[in-house]
PDB file of N, CA, C and O in Angstrom:
ATOM      1  N   MET A   1       5.705   0.371  27.908  1.00  0.00           N
ATOM      2  CA  MET A   1       7.080   0.117  26.954  1.00  0.00           C
ATOM      3  C   MET A   1       6.812   0.115  25.521  1.00  0.00           C
ATOM      4  O   MET A   1       5.721  -0.368  25.221  1.00  0.00           O
ATOM      5  N   PHE A   2       7.450   0.484  24.678  1.00  0.00           N
ATOM      6  CA  PHE A   2       7.547  -0.306  23.473  1.00  0.00           C
ATOM      7  C   PHE A   2       8.683  -1.171  23.254  1.00  0.00           C
ATOM      8  O   PHE A   2       9.791  -0.876  23.702  1.00  0.00           O
ATOM      9  N   ASN A   3       8.515  -1.989  22.738  1.00  0.00           N
ATOM     10  CA  ASN A   3       8.473  -3.449  22.129  1.00  0.00           C
ATOM     11  C   ASN A   3       8.689  -3.538  20.589  1.00  0.00           C
ATOM     12  O   ASN A   3       7.794  -3.927  19.838  1.00  0.00           O
ATOM     13  N   PRO A   4      10.218  -3.066  20.055  1.00  0.00           N
ATOM     14  CA  PRO A   4       9.872  -2.633  18.518  1.00  0.00           C
ATOM     15  C   PRO A   4       9.560  -4.571  17.636  1.00  0.00           C
ATOM     16  O   PRO A   4       8.998  -4.681  16.547  1.00  0.00           O
ATOM     17  N   ILE A   5      10.161  -5.980  18.573  1.00  0.00           N
ATOM     18  CA  ILE A   5      10.092  -6.964  18.100  1.00  0.00           C
ATOM     19  C   ILE A   5       8.642  -6.926  18.282  1.00  0.00           C
ATOM     20  O   ILE A   5       8.332  -6.446  17.192  1.00  0.00           O
ATOM     21  N   SER A   6       7.503  -7.104  18.923  1.00  0.00           N
ATOM     22  CA  SER A   6       6.474  -7.342  19.256  1.00  0.00           C
ATOM     23  C   SER A   6       5.741  -7.165  18.287  1.00  0.00           C
ATOM     24  O   SER A   6       5.027  -8.028  17.777  1.00  0.00           O
ATOM     25  N   CYS A   7       5.931  -5.141  17.672  1.00  0.00           N
ATOM     26  CA  CYS A   7       4.815  -4.404  17.018  1.00  0.00           C
ATOM     27  C   CYS A   7       5.632  -5.073  15.506  1.00  0.00           C
ATOM     28  O   CYS A   7       4.899  -5.227  14.529  1.00  0.00           O
ATOM     29  N   GLY A   8       6.648  -5.326  15.415  1.00  0.00           N
ATOM     30  CA  GLY A   8       6.906  -5.470  13.874  1.00  0.00           C
ATOM     31  C   GLY A   8       6.578  -7.089  13.276  1.00  0.00           C
ATOM     32  O   GLY A   8       6.627  -7.411  12.089  1.00  0.00           O
ATOM     33  N   MET A   9       6.243  -7.973  14.404  1.00  0.00           N
ATOM     34  CA  MET A   9       5.592  -8.668  14.501  1.00  0.00           C
ATOM     35  C   MET A   9       4.063  -9.275  14.086  1.00  0.00           C
ATOM     36  O   MET A   9       3.309  -9.969  13.405  1.00  0.00           O
ATOM     37  N   CYS A  10       4.432  -8.102  15.428  1.00  0.00           N
ATOM     38  CA  CYS A  10       2.287  -7.661  14.760  1.00  0.00           C
ATOM     39  C   CYS A  10       2.133  -7.481  13.452  1.00  0.00           C
ATOM     40  O   CYS A  10       1.662  -8.209  12.578  1.00  0.00           O
ATOM     41  N   ILE A  11       2.696  -6.175  13.429  1.00  0.00           N
ATOM     42  CA  ILE A  11       2.581  -5.944  11.631  1.00  0.00           C
ATOM     43  C   ILE A  11       2.447  -7.060   9.624  1.00  0.00           C
ATOM     44  O   ILE A  11       1.941  -6.982   8.504  1.00  0.00           O
ATOM     45  N   ALA A  12       3.739  -8.322  10.885  1.00  0.00           N
ATOM     46  CA  ALA A  12       4.205  -8.489   9.492  1.00  0.00           C
ATOM     47  C   ALA A  12       2.673  -9.627   9.534  1.00  0.00           C
ATOM     48  O   ALA A  12       2.147  -9.940   8.466  1.00  0.00           O
ATOM     49  N   LYS A  13       2.197 -10.059  10.666  1.00  0.00           N
ATOM     50  CA  LYS A  13       0.817 -10.765  10.679  1.00  0.00           C
ATOM     51  C   LYS A  13      -0.419 -10.035   9.856  1.00  0.00           C
ATOM     52  O   LYS A  13      -1.501 -10.341   9.356  1.00  0.00           O
ATOM     53  N   LEU A  14       0.075  -9.358   9.959  1.00  0.00           N
ATOM     54  CA  LEU A  14      -1.367  -8.307   9.256  1.00  0.00           C
ATOM     55  C   LEU A  14      -1.418  -8.737   7.271  1.00  0.00           C
ATOM     56  O   LEU A  14      -0.579  -8.544   6.391  1.00  0.00           O
ATOM     57  N   ALA A  15      -2.973  -9.438   7.232  1.00  0.00           N
ATOM     58  CA  ALA A  15      -3.082  -9.883   6.415  1.00  0.00           C
ATOM     59  C   ALA A  15      -3.895  -9.692   5.479  1.00  0.00           C
ATOM     60  O   ALA A  15      -4.050 -10.366   4.460  1.00  0.00           O
ATOM     61  N   ASP A  16      -4.900  -7.949   6.111  1.00  0.00           N
ATOM     62  CA  ASP A  16      -5.840  -7.718   5.362  1.00  0.00           C
ATOM     63  C   ASP A  16      -5.037  -6.915   3.646  1.00  0.00           C
ATOM     64  O   ASP A  16      -4.217  -6.030   3.403  1.00  0.00           O
ATOM     65  N   LYS A  17      -5.750  -7.725   2.962  1.00  0.00           N
ATOM     66  CA  LYS A  17      -5.778  -6.519   1.430  1.00  0.00           C
ATOM     67  C   LYS A  17      -6.234  -5.666   1.183  1.00  0.00           C
ATOM     68  O   LYS A  17      -7.444  -5.594   1.401  1.00  0.00           O
ATOM     69  N   VAL A  18      -5.748  -4.876   0.771  1.00  0.00           N
ATOM     70  CA  VAL A  18      -6.722  -3.137   0.911  1.00  0.00           C
ATOM     71  C   VAL A  18      -6.396  -2.883  -1.073  1.00  0.00           C
ATOM     72  O   VAL A  18      -5.396  -2.360  -1.564  1.00  0.00           O
ATOM     73  N   LYS A  19      -7.834  -3.561  -1.967  1.00  0.00           N
ATOM     74  CA  LYS A  19      -8.322  -4.136  -3.263  1.00  0.00           C
ATOM     75  C   LYS A  19      -6.955  -4.083  -3.767  1.00  0.00           C
ATOM     76  O   LYS A  19      -6.192  -3.235  -4.231  1.00  0.00           O
ATOM     77  N   GLY A  20      -6.950  -5.261  -3.506  1.00  0.00           N
ATOM     78  CA  GLY A  20      -5.388  -6.394  -3.622  1.00  0.00           C
ATOM     79  C   GLY A  20      -4.302  -6.064  -3.318  1.00  0.00           C
ATOM     80  O   GLY A  20      -3.397  -6.859  -3.573  1.00  0.00           O
ATOM     81  N   TYR A  21      -3.921  -4.592  -2.567  1.00  0.00           N
ATOM     82  CA  TYR A  21      -2.559  -4.285  -1.827  1.00  0.00           C
ATOM     83  C   TYR A  21      -2.605  -4.574  -0.939  1.00  0.00           C
ATOM     84  O   TYR A  21      -3.546  -4.585  -0.144  1.00  0.00           O
ATOM     85  N   ASP A  22      -0.724  -5.144  -0.783  1.00  0.00           N
ATOM     86  CA  ASP A  22      -0.495  -5.415   0.690  1.00  0.00           C
ATOM     87  C   ASP A  22      -0.019  -4.218   1.479  1.00  0.00           C
ATOM     88  O   ASP A  22       1.014  -3.590   1.245  1.00  0.00           O
ATOM     89  N   PRO A  23      -1.200  -3.888   2.784  1.00  0.00           N
ATOM     90  CA  PRO A  23      -0.747  -2.374   3.099  1.00  0.00           C
ATOM     91  C   PRO A  23       0.182  -2.770   4.049  1.00  0.00           C
ATOM     92  O   PRO A  23       0.446  -1.728   4.648  1.00  0.00           O
ATOM     93  N   ARG A  24       1.097  -4.042   4.735  1.00  0.00           N
ATOM     94  CA  ARG A  24       1.551  -3.658   5.377  1.00  0.00           C
ATOM     95  C   ARG A  24       3.129  -2.917   5.074  1.00  0.00           C
ATOM     96  O   ARG A  24       3.989  -2.764   5.942  1.00  0.00           O
ATOM     97  N   GLU A  25       3.226  -2.609   3.973  1.00  0.00           N
ATOM     98  CA  GLU A  25       4.702  -1.910   4.016  1.00  0.00           C
ATOM     99  C   GLU A  25       4.506  -0.380   4.511  1.00  0.00           C
ATOM    100  O   GLU A  25       5.266   0.243   5.252  1.00  0.00           O
ATOM    101  N   MET A  26       3.197   0.115   3.871  1.00  0.00           N
ATOM    102  CA  MET A  26       2.966   1.071   4.066  1.00  0.00           C
ATOM    103  C   MET A  26       2.710   1.300   5.647  1.00  0.00           C
ATOM    104  O   MET A  26       3.315   2.266   6.113  1.00  0.00           O
ATOM    105  N   VAL A  27       1.852   0.510   6.600  1.00  0.00           N
ATOM    106  CA  VAL A  27       1.580   0.204   8.138  1.00  0.00           C
ATOM    107  C   VAL A  27       3.018   0.189   8.906  1.00  0.00           C
ATOM    108  O   VAL A  27       3.166   0.580  10.064  1.00  0.00           O
ATOM    109  N   LYS A  28       3.925  -0.263   8.176  1.00  0.00           N
ATOM    110  CA  LYS A  28       5.414  -0.504   8.784  1.00  0.00           C
ATOM    111  C   LYS A  28       6.020   0.535   8.757  1.00  0.00           C
ATOM    112  O   LYS A  28       6.885   0.801   9.591  1.00  0.00           O
ATOM    113  N   ASP A  29       5.707   1.264   7.865  1.00  0.00           N
ATOM    114  CA  ASP A  29       6.616   2.597   7.016  1.00  0.00           C
ATOM    115  C   ASP A  29       5.766   3.988   8.281  1.00  0.00           C
ATOM    116  O   ASP A  29       6.416   4.702   9.044  1.00  0.00           O
ATOM    117  N   CYS A  30       4.750   3.994   8.180  1.00  0.00           N
ATOM    118  CA  CYS A  30       3.104   5.127   8.636  1.00  0.00           C
ATOM    119  C   CYS A  30       4.084   4.956  10.801  1.00  0.00           C
ATOM    120  O   CYS A  30       4.221   5.852  11.634  1.00  0.00           O
ATOM    121  N   ALA A  31       4.631   2.966  10.916  1.00  0.00           N
ATOM    122  CA  ALA A  31       4.767   3.000  12.210  1.00  0.00           C
ATOM    123  C   ALA A  31       5.256   3.527  13.539  1.00  0.00           C
ATOM    124  O   ALA A  31       5.135   4.024  14.658  1.00  0.00           O
ATOM    125  N   TRP A  32       5.847   3.062  12.602  1.00  0.00           N
ATOM    126  CA  TRP A  32       7.974   3.971  12.524  1.00  0.00           C
ATOM    127  C   TRP A  32       8.078   5.264  13.011  1.00  0.00           C
ATOM    128  O   TRP A  32       8.393   5.803  14.072  1.00  0.00           O
ATOM    129  N   ASN A  33       7.760   5.550  12.045  1.00  0.00           N
ATOM    130  CA  ASN A  33       7.680   6.995  11.973  1.00  0.00           C
ATOM    131  C   ASN A  33       6.918   8.019  13.227  1.00  0.00           C
ATOM    132  O   ASN A  33       7.158   9.149  13.652  1.00  0.00           O
ATOM    133  N   THR A  34       5.591   6.655  13.637  1.00  0.00           N
ATOM    134  CA  THR A  34       5.081   8.029  14.234  1.00  0.00           C
ATOM    135  C   THR A  34       5.633   7.704  15.537  1.00  0.00           C
ATOM    136  O   THR A  34       6.107   8.616  16.214  1.00  0.00           O
ATOM    137  N   LEU A  35       5.627   6.722  15.892  1.00  0.00           N
ATOM    138  CA  LEU A  35       6.675   6.045  17.185  1.00  0.00           C
ATOM    139  C   LEU A  35       8.393   6.873  16.727  1.00  0.00           C
ATOM    140  O   LEU A  35       8.914   7.306  17.755  1.00  0.00           O
ATOM    141  N   ARG A  36       9.069   7.072  15.736  1.00  0.00           N
ATOM    142  CA  ARG A  36      10.153   7.525  16.025  1.00  0.00           C
ATOM    143  C   ARG A  36       9.690   9.291  16.080  1.00  0.00           C
ATOM    144  O   ARG A  36      10.657   9.997  16.364  1.00  0.00           O
ATOM    145  N   LYS A  37       8.806   9.811  15.927  1.00  0.00           N
ATOM    146  CA  LYS A  37       8.394  11.072  16.365  1.00  0.00           C
ATOM    147  C   LYS A  37       7.843  11.100  17.604  1.00  0.00           C
ATOM    148  O   LYS A  37       8.284  11.908  18.422  1.00  0.00           O
ATOM    149  N   GLY A  38       7.056  10.446  17.860  1.00  0.00           N
ATOM    150  CA  GLY A  38       6.522  10.252  19.302  1.00  0.00           C
ATOM    151  C   GLY A  38       5.560  10.448  19.446  1.00  0.00           C
ATOM    152  O   GLY A  38       5.144  10.571  20.598  1.00  0.00           O
ATOM    153  N   LYS A  39       4.531  10.604  18.120  1.00  0.00           N
ATOM    154  CA  LYS A  39       3.591  11.044  18.007  1.00  0.00           C
ATOM    155  C   LYS A  39       2.263   9.624  18.410  1.00  0.00           C
ATOM    156  O   LYS A  39       2.408   8.674  19.180  1.00  0.00           O
ATOM    157  N   SER A  40       1.394   9.881  17.799  1.00  0.00           N
ATOM    158  CA  SER A  40       0.343   9.404  18.502  1.00  0.00           C
ATOM    159  C   SER A  40      -0.575   8.348  17.387  1.00  0.00           C
ATOM    160  O   SER A  40      -0.192   8.028  16.262  1.00  0.00           O
ATOM    161  N   GLY A  41      -1.752   7.966  17.989  1.00  0.00           N
ATOM    162  CA  GLY A  41      -2.674   6.795  16.649  1.00  0.00           C
ATOM    163  C   GLY A  41      -3.443   7.646  15.582  1.00  0.00           C
ATOM    164  O   GLY A  41      -4.018   6.957  14.739  1.00  0.00           O
ATOM    165  N   LYS A  42      -3.591   9.202  15.425  1.00  0.00           N
ATOM    166  CA  LYS A  42      -4.390  10.212  14.986  1.00  0.00           C
ATOM    167  C   LYS A  42      -3.204  10.269  13.328  1.00  0.00           C
ATOM    168  O   LYS A  42      -3.327  10.412  12.112  1.00  0.00           O
ATOM    169  N   ALA A  43      -1.795   9.981  14.669  1.00  0.00           N
ATOM    170  CA  ALA A  43      -0.511  10.693  13.671  1.00  0.00           C
ATOM    171  C   ALA A  43      -0.414   9.691  12.748  1.00  0.00           C
ATOM    172  O   ALA A  43      -0.380   9.863  11.530  1.00  0.00           O
ATOM    173  N   PHE A  44      -0.348   8.161  13.589  1.00  0.00           N
ATOM    174  CA  PHE A  44       0.072   7.161  12.093  1.00  0.00           C
ATOM    175  C   PHE A  44      -1.974   7.549  11.326  1.00  0.00           C
ATOM    176  O   PHE A  44      -2.127   8.103  10.237  1.00  0.00           O
ATOM    177  N   LYS A  45      -2.845   7.222  11.965  1.00  0.00           N
ATOM    178  CA  LYS A  45      -4.022   6.933  10.859  1.00  0.00           C
ATOM    179  C   LYS A  45      -3.927   9.035   9.231  1.00  0.00           C
ATOM    180  O   LYS A  45      -4.394   9.261   8.114  1.00  0.00           O
ATOM    181  N   ASN A  46      -3.183   9.728  10.102  1.00  0.00           N
ATOM    182  CA  ASN A  46      -3.026  10.204   8.761  1.00  0.00           C
ATOM    183  C   ASN A  46      -1.628   9.798   7.949  1.00  0.00           C
ATOM    184  O   ASN A  46      -1.384  10.095   6.780  1.00  0.00           O
ATOM    185  N   CYS A  47      -1.090   9.328   8.516  1.00  0.00           N
ATOM    186  CA  CYS A  47       0.430   8.792   7.670  1.00  0.00           C
ATOM    187  C   CYS A  47      -0.111   7.882   6.102  1.00  0.00           C
ATOM    188  O   CYS A  47      -0.043   7.982   4.877  1.00  0.00           O
ATOM    189  N   MET A  48      -0.809   6.744   7.482  1.00  0.00           N
ATOM    190  CA  MET A  48      -1.867   6.318   6.498  1.00  0.00           C
ATOM    191  C   MET A  48      -2.800   6.673   5.322  1.00  0.00           C
ATOM    192  O   MET A  48      -2.341   6.841   4.193  1.00  0.00           O
ATOM    193  N   ILE A  49      -3.883   6.767   5.550  1.00  0.00           N
ATOM    194  CA  ILE A  49      -4.825   7.788   4.899  1.00  0.00           C
ATOM    195  C   ILE A  49      -3.505   8.889   3.449  1.00  0.00           C
ATOM    196  O   ILE A  49      -3.983   9.185   2.354  1.00  0.00           O
ATOM    197  N   LYS A  50      -2.912   9.045   3.587  1.00  0.00           N
ATOM    198  CA  LYS A  50      -1.784  10.381   3.340  1.00  0.00           C
ATOM    199  C   LYS A  50      -1.712   9.154   2.450  1.00  0.00           C
ATOM    200  O   LYS A  50      -2.486   9.354   1.515  1.00  0.00           O
ATOM    201  N   LYS A  51      -1.329   8.388   2.371  1.00  0.00           N
ATOM    202  CA  LYS A  51      -0.262   7.246   1.759  1.00  0.00           C
ATOM    203  C   LYS A  51      -1.044   6.208   0.862  1.00  0.00           C
ATOM    204  O   LYS A  51      -0.528   5.698  -0.133  1.00  0.00           O
ATOM    205  N   LEU A  52      -2.497   5.896   1.342  1.00  0.00           N
ATOM    206  CA  LEU A  52      -3.442   5.245   0.313  1.00  0.00           C
ATOM    207  C   LEU A  52      -3.972   5.896  -0.218  1.00  0.00           C
ATOM    208  O   LEU A  52      -4.843   5.197  -0.736  1.00  0.00           O
ATOM    209  N   LYS A  53      -4.214   7.567  -0.735  1.00  0.00           N
ATOM    210  CA  LYS A  53      -4.350   8.030  -1.624  1.00  0.00           C
ATOM    211  C   LYS A  53      -3.022   8.506  -2.373  1.00  0.00           C
ATOM    212  O   LYS A  53      -3.110   9.227  -3.366  1.00  0.00           O
ATOM    213  N   ASN A  54      -2.041   8.170  -1.974  1.00  0.00           N
ATOM    214  CA  ASN A  54      -1.417   8.406  -3.120  1.00  0.00           C
ATOM    215  C   ASN A  54      -1.199   6.799  -3.856  1.00  0.00           C
ATOM    216  O   ASN A  54      -0.552   6.457  -4.846  1.00  0.00           O
ATOM    217  N   ALA A  55      -1.917   6.139  -3.039  1.00  0.00           N
ATOM    218  CA  ALA A  55      -1.586   4.807  -4.198  1.00  0.00           C
ATOM    219  C   ALA A  55      -3.193   4.445  -4.725  1.00  0.00           C
ATOM    220  O   ALA A  55      -3.594   3.282  -4.786  1.00  0.00           O
ATOM    221  N   GLY A  56      -3.952   5.506  -5.055  1.00  0.00           N
ATOM    222  CA  GLY A  56      -5.129   5.702  -5.136  1.00  0.00           C
ATOM    223  C   GLY A  56      -6.526   5.778  -4.841  1.00  0.00           C
ATOM    224  O   GLY A  56      -7.386   6.177  -5.627  1.00  0.00           O
ATOM    225  N   HIS A  57      -6.716   5.369  -3.651  1.00  0.00           N
ATOM    226  CA  HIS A  57      -7.819   5.459  -2.525  1.00  0.00           C
ATOM    227  C   HIS A  57      -8.566   6.035  -2.592  1.00  0.00           C
ATOM    228  O   HIS A  57      -8.019   7.072  -2.966  1.00  0.00           O
ATOM    229  N   ASP A  58     -10.021   6.337  -2.487  1.00  0.00           N
ATOM    230  CA  ASP A  58     -10.181   6.657  -2.198  1.00  0.00           C
ATOM    231  C   ASP A  58     -10.444   7.445  -0.657  1.00  0.00           C
ATOM    232  O   ASP A  58     -10.250   6.838   0.397  1.00  0.00           O
ATOM    233  N   ALA A  59     -10.919   8.903  -0.702  1.00  0.00           N
ATOM    234  CA  ALA A  59     -10.668   9.432   0.733  1.00  0.00           C
ATOM    235  C   ALA A  59     -11.252   8.346   1.583  1.00  0.00           C
ATOM    236  O   ALA A  59     -10.463   7.726   2.295  1.00  0.00           O
ATOM    237  N   THR A  60     -12.640   7.996   1.615  1.00  0.00           N
ATOM    238  CA  THR A  60     -13.596   7.383   2.363  1.00  0.00           C
ATOM    239  C   THR A  60     -13.081   5.941   2.808  1.00  0.00           C
ATOM    240  O   THR A  60     -13.274   5.358   3.875  1.00  0.00           O
ATOM    241  N   HIS A  61     -12.292   5.493   1.559  1.00  0.00           N
ATOM    242  CA  HIS A  61     -12.009   4.321   2.336  1.00  0.00           C
ATOM    243  C   HIS A  61     -10.682   4.119   2.979  1.00  0.00           C
ATOM    244  O   HIS A  61     -10.335   3.235   3.761  1.00  0.00           O
ATOM    245  N   ALA A  62      -9.637   5.679   2.213  1.00  0.00           N
ATOM    246  CA  ALA A  62      -8.836   5.198   3.370  1.00  0.00           C
ATOM    247  C   ALA A  62      -9.059   5.871   4.208  1.00  0.00           C
ATOM    248  O   ALA A  62      -8.208   6.761   4.207  1.00  0.00           O
ATOM    249  N   ASP A  63     -10.105   6.061   5.395  1.00  0.00           N
ATOM    250  CA  ASP A  63     -10.297   6.854   6.319  1.00  0.00           C
ATOM    251  C   ASP A  63      -9.962   5.216   6.742  1.00  0.00           C
ATOM    252  O   ASP A  63      -8.801   4.985   7.077  1.00  0.00           O
ATOM    253  N   GLN A  64     -10.631   4.437   6.738  1.00  0.00           N
ATOM    254  CA  GLN A  64     -11.430   3.018   6.580  1.00  0.00           C
ATOM    255  C   GLN A  64     -11.210   2.288   7.254  1.00  0.00           C
ATOM    256  O   GLN A  64     -11.572   1.732   8.291  1.00  0.00           O
ATOM    257  N   VAL A  65     -10.015   2.348   5.998  1.00  0.00           N
ATOM    258  CA  VAL A  65      -8.690   1.789   6.176  1.00  0.00           C
ATOM    259  C   VAL A  65      -7.926   1.769   7.343  1.00  0.00           C
ATOM    260  O   VAL A  65      -7.703   0.931   8.217  1.00  0.00           O
ATOM    261  N   ALA A  66      -7.441   3.398   7.028  1.00  0.00           N
ATOM    262  CA  ALA A  66      -6.629   3.708   8.212  1.00  0.00           C
ATOM    263  C   ALA A  66      -7.365   2.837   9.785  1.00  0.00           C
ATOM    264  O   ALA A  66      -7.500   1.676  10.172  1.00  0.00           O
ATOM    265  N   LYS A  67      -7.520   3.508  10.033  1.00  0.00           N
ATOM    266  CA  LYS A  67      -9.289   2.937  11.539  1.00  0.00           C
ATOM    267  C   LYS A  67      -8.349   1.730  11.591  1.00  0.00           C
ATOM    268  O   LYS A  67      -7.698   1.347  12.564  1.00  0.00           O
ATOM    269  N   GLU A  68      -8.400   1.201  10.354  1.00  0.00           N
ATOM    270  CA  GLU A  68      -8.801  -0.842  10.680  1.00  0.00           C
ATOM    271  C   GLU A  68      -7.363  -1.301  10.667  1.00  0.00           C
ATOM    272  O   GLU A  68      -7.327  -2.484  11.007  1.00  0.00           O
ATOM    273  N   MET A  69      -6.156  -0.812  10.401  1.00  0.00           N
ATOM    274  CA  MET A  69      -5.431  -0.599   9.539  1.00  0.00           C
ATOM    275  C   MET A  69      -4.520  -0.629  11.888  1.00  0.00           C
ATOM    276  O   MET A  69      -3.824  -1.430  12.512  1.00  0.00           O
ATOM    277  N   TRP A  70      -5.127   0.635  12.195  1.00  0.00           N
ATOM    278  CA  TRP A  70      -4.749   1.126  13.814  1.00  0.00           C
ATOM    279  C   TRP A  70      -4.576   0.431  14.942  1.00  0.00           C
ATOM    280  O   TRP A  70      -3.749   0.312  15.846  1.00  0.00           O
ATOM    281  N   ASP A  71      -5.762  -0.053  14.561  1.00  0.00           N
ATOM    282  CA  ASP A  71      -7.247  -1.439  15.846  1.00  0.00           C
ATOM    283  C   ASP A  71      -6.310  -2.517  15.949  1.00  0.00           C
ATOM    284  O   ASP A  71      -6.075  -3.368  16.808  1.00  0.00           O
ATOM    285  N   GLN A  72      -5.578  -2.072  14.186  1.00  0.00           N
ATOM    286  CA  GLN A  72      -5.276  -4.313  14.205  1.00  0.00           C
ATOM    287  C   GLN A  72      -3.789  -3.427  15.411  1.00  0.00           C
ATOM    288  O   GLN A  72      -3.957  -3.531  16.626  1.00  0.00           O
ATOM    289  N   ILE A  73      -2.829  -2.852  15.022  1.00  0.00           N
ATOM    290  CA  ILE A  73      -1.675  -2.999  15.323  1.00  0.00           C
ATOM    291  C   ILE A  73      -2.192  -1.660  16.885  1.00  0.00           C
ATOM    292  O   ILE A  73      -1.177  -0.977  17.027  1.00  0.00           O
ATOM    293  N   LYS A  74      -2.812  -1.378  17.474  1.00  0.00           N
ATOM    294  CA  LYS A  74      -2.471  -0.403  18.536  1.00  0.00           C
ATOM    295  C   LYS A  74      -1.776  -0.959  19.873  1.00  0.00           C
ATOM    296  O   LYS A  74      -0.669  -0.496  20.151  1.00  0.00           O
ATOM    297  N   ASN A  75      -2.115  -1.528  20.375  1.00  0.00           N
ATOM    298  CA  ASN A  75      -1.830  -2.457  21.205  1.00  0.00           C
ATOM    299  C   ASN A  75      -0.562  -2.670  21.306  1.00  0.00           C
ATOM    300  O   ASN A  75       0.048  -2.112  22.218  1.00  0.00           O
ATOM    301  N   LYS A  76       0.131  -3.537  20.380  1.00  0.00           N
ATOM    302  CA  LYS A  76       1.355  -3.552  20.044  1.00  0.00           C
ATOM    303  C   LYS A  76       2.404  -2.503  19.740  1.00  0.00           C
ATOM    304  O   LYS A  76       3.627  -2.396  19.824  1.00  0.00           O
ATOM    305  N   CYS A  77       1.451  -1.836  19.378  1.00  0.00           N
ATOM    306  CA  CYS A  77       3.201  -0.404  18.653  1.00  0.00           C
ATOM    307  C   CYS A  77       2.388   0.815  18.614  1.00  0.00           C
ATOM    308  O   CYS A  77       1.745   1.529  17.845  1.00  0.00           O
ATOM    309  N   LYS A  78       2.989   0.598  20.666  1.00  0.00           N
ATOM    310  CA  LYS A  78       2.156   1.807  21.335  1.00  0.00           C
ATOM    311  C   LYS A  78       3.268   1.802  22.271  1.00  0.00           C
ATOM    312  O   LYS A  78       3.668   0.786  22.839  1.00  0.00           O
ATOM    313  N   PRO A  79       3.863   3.228  22.448  1.00  0.00           N
ATOM    314  CA  PRO A  79       4.454   3.779  22.985  1.00  0.00           C
ATOM    315  C   PRO A  79       4.928   3.375  24.889  1.00  0.00           C
ATOM    316  O   PRO A  79       5.686   4.122  25.508  1.00  0.00           O
TER     317      PRO A  79
END
């Protein structure tokens, strides 16, 4: 069962910086959109990659960061 409080707290604790940028807002937006639509981790990663690319990150780096962010929140933010 999805616990939004646990998911939100996990996202809030993300301390990783991505090239000097705090990705927590992107992670939160992608997590909520993914869960609201009943999608999987793949949808989350695709959302993160898109947001990172729009923020000016290269494709290889965006893919790696999206995977790392998902690995950190997947146990707390899955339905």
